[in-house]
Backbone bond lengths (Angstrom), bond angles and torsions (degrees), N, CA, C in turn:
res aa  C-N    CA-C-N  psi(-1)  N-CA   C-N-CA  omega(-1)  CA-C   N-CA-C  phi
1 A - - - 1.446 - - 1.524 110.16 -
2 G 1.306 118.00 149.60 1.455 122.18 -177.38 1.499 113.80 -71.97
3 T 1.342 119.79 -7.86 1.453 120.54 -177.23 1.531 111.08 -104.83
4 V 1.325 120.42 2.47 1.444 122.17 -177.79 1.538 109.69 -88.84
5 G 1.311 116.04 134.31 1.454 119.44 179.92 1.513 110.87 -165.87
6 A 1.333 114.74 142.80 1.490 120.31 -177.28 1.536 111.86 -78.20
7 T 1.301 116.53 -32.89 1.470 119.47 -173.75 1.512 113.07 -63.31
8 G 1.335 117.68 -42.57 1.449 120.55 -179.12 1.510 114.44 -56.88
9 G 1.349 116.97 -51.18 1.446 120.95 179.35 1.541 112.05 -69.83
10 Y 1.320 117.04 -37.69 1.440 121.68 -177.97 1.537 110.58 -67.06
11 M 1.311 115.78 -50.25 1.447 119.63 -178.27 1.539 110.35 -73.41
12 G 1.313 117.06 -41.07 1.461 120.82 179.24 1.517 113.16 -64.67
13 G 1.355 116.35 -35.39 1.459 121.14 -179.34 1.523 112.15 -90.74
14 T 1.269 118.99 12.25 1.483 127.19 179.55 1.529 112.85 61.22
15 G 1.314 118.14 14.73 1.467 119.88 175.41 1.504 114.66 75.68
16 L 1.311 118.70 15.04 1.453 120.64 -178.54 1.532 111.47 -83.48
17 S 1.315 114.55 145.07 1.467 120.06 174.71 1.497 109.78 -108.29
18 G 1.289 116.68 178.06 1.460 120.59 -178.49 1.518 114.65 -90.62
19 T 1.313 118.16 16.75 1.471 119.83 -177.75 1.510 110.09 -87.33
20 A 1.338 116.17 164.24 1.477 120.88 -177.92 1.536 111.51 -67.11
21 G 1.337 118.54 -32.61 1.456 119.73 -177.37 1.511 114.11 -97.76
22 M 1.345 116.45 29.74 1.443 120.83 -172.38 1.531 113.98 -64.27
23 R 1.298 118.84 -22.71 1.474 120.36 -176.62 1.496 111.37 -108.76
24 M 1.296 119.86 13.39 1.470 123.29 -175.86 1.549 110.59 -61.30
25 F 1.332 117.77 -39.79 1.453 122.02 -176.22 1.529 112.82 -111.90
26 G 1.315 117.84 19.17 1.441 121.50 179.52 1.525 111.55 89.65
27 Y 1.270 115.65 -176.57 1.449 120.69 179.98 1.528 110.46 -77.72
28 A 1.298 117.89 129.57 1.465 120.73 -178.75 1.499 112.04 -62.95
29 A 1.336 117.84 -38.02 1.449 120.40 -177.48 1.552 111.75 -64.94
30 D 1.330 117.58 -22.66 1.451 122.08 176.11 1.521 111.64 -73.53
31 Q 1.316 118.44 -12.71 1.447 121.97 -174.11 1.512 112.73 -114.29
32 V 1.332 118.55 15.42 1.450 120.93 178.13 1.518 108.55 -71.80
33 V 1.313 117.46 128.97 1.455 121.77 -177.54 1.517 110.84 -101.17
34 Q 1.345 116.70 -32.43 1.475 119.53 -178.10 1.532 108.33 -150.72
35 V 1.313 116.67 145.37 1.441 122.58 175.97 1.523 108.31 -124.33
36 E 1.309 116.71 128.54 1.482 121.69 176.23 1.521 106.69 -123.55
37 M 1.324 115.61 132.14 1.474 119.73 -175.61 1.544 109.63 -132.72
38 V 1.317 113.32 153.59 1.483 120.30 172.85 1.540 105.81 -104.89
39 L 1.333 115.31 124.13 1.452 120.71 -179.87 1.523 111.34 -79.46
40 P 1.331 119.20 161.46 1.467 120.58 177.33 1.517 112.66 -58.24
41 T 1.315 117.90 -23.91 1.486 121.24 -179.97 1.516 111.20 -80.45
42 G 1.342 118.79 -6.30 1.440 121.73 -178.18 1.527 113.69 97.13
43 G 1.328 117.23 -9.22 1.468 121.81 178.51 1.515 110.87 -75.54
44 H 1.304 116.82 156.76 1.447 123.73 179.83 1.523 108.84 -113.36
45 V 1.341 115.74 136.63 1.477 120.41 174.07 1.523 108.57 -127.05
46 R 1.327 114.64 152.87 1.455 120.77 -179.33 1.533 107.49 -137.31
47 F 1.319 116.22 137.83 1.470 122.83 177.66 1.528 107.86 -128.52
48 S 1.339 115.05 134.40 1.462 119.09 175.20 1.521 110.08 -158.36
49 P 1.314 117.47 162.50 1.465 120.85 178.84 1.522 110.92 -64.30
50 T 1.315 116.41 139.67 1.473 120.19 176.27 1.535 110.37 -123.33
51 E 1.296 117.66 -12.24 1.481 121.16 174.39 1.508 108.48 -144.21
52 W 1.355 115.35 142.31 1.431 120.52 -179.64 1.531 108.08 -154.43
53 V 1.361 114.37 166.77 1.470 120.85 178.71 1.524 108.24 -126.47
54 N 1.305 116.19 146.44 1.456 122.40 172.25 1.509 107.32 -103.36
55 G 1.306 115.38 145.61 1.470 118.31 177.59 1.512 110.68 -143.49
56 D 1.321 115.30 156.27 1.473 119.53 -179.52 1.527 110.82 -63.90
57 Q 1.304 117.43 -31.02 1.469 120.20 -177.58 1.534 112.64 -91.05
58 L 1.326 117.49 1.62 1.459 121.26 -178.25 1.514 111.81 -102.22
59 A 1.343 116.25 134.87 1.463 120.41 175.61 1.510 110.28 -74.20
60 W 1.344 117.27 -35.55 1.457 123.97 178.25 1.506 109.44 -132.83
61 P 1.324 117.93 160.70 1.459 120.15 178.25 1.549 111.08 -59.41
62 R 1.312 116.46 144.37 1.468 121.89 178.25 1.512 107.90 -96.72
63 T 1.300 116.97 125.82 1.478 123.04 179.16 1.506 109.34 -70.47
64 T 1.327 116.27 132.17 1.458 121.64 177.52 1.503 111.32 -115.45
65 K 1.334 119.06 -15.76 1.461 121.16 -178.72 1.539 108.54 -150.82
66 V 1.311 116.36 133.07 1.466 123.36 175.62 1.528 107.87 -117.14
67 T 1.328 116.69 136.14 1.460 120.53 179.69 1.512 109.02 -121.24
68 G 1.334 116.05 145.96 1.454 122.67 177.95 1.534 111.26 -114.22
69 W 1.296 115.62 142.46 1.461 121.65 176.94 1.512 109.46 -125.38
70 C 1.323 116.22 147.88 1.470 123.59 175.55 1.523 108.85 -110.86
71 N 1.303 116.25 137.56 1.452 120.44 177.61 1.521 107.79 -81.30
72 S 1.335 117.60 123.79 1.451 121.69 -176.08 1.526 114.06 -92.61
73 N 1.345 117.53 -9.69 1.465 119.73 179.70 1.542 110.03 -146.02
74 P 1.317 119.93 74.79 1.480 119.64 -177.45 1.532 110.58 -71.93
75 V 1.355 115.32 87.29 1.467 120.64 174.64 1.532 108.41 -97.62
76 E 1.295 116.36 168.41 1.480 119.89 -174.63 1.524 112.07 -61.99
77 D 1.321 117.44 -42.17 1.446 120.39 179.26 1.522 110.36 -78.71
78 E 1.320 118.17 105.87 1.445 122.50 -174.84 1.522 113.74 -64.94
79 T 1.321 118.19 -21.61 1.455 120.82 178.63 1.518 110.89 -67.39
80 E 1.315 118.19 -17.48 1.469 123.18 -179.54 1.504 112.60 -97.25
81 W 1.327 118.18 2.44 1.466 120.57 -178.40 1.520 109.88 -68.32
82 E 1.335 114.54 144.54 1.462 122.38 176.80 1.504 108.50 -112.21
83 W 1.345 115.95 121.38 1.454 121.64 -179.24 1.508 110.69 -102.89
């Protein structure tokens, strides 16, 4: 179906599972580095941080800019994809 997708539930549910140690390493959705999706049209898009800052008070870099790319030639061999 065109409405089924893993990202919505994963990101919306903060990436938690039903296990006893689910919060041992923090929320999984807080640690997503890149998201790649297939659109209903068959095209592929990718979003990831392209700019960030480091700070003395930060455990990890803080993302300041996210960029998205569209795949212009979705062929079977992914090494030939053009973003």
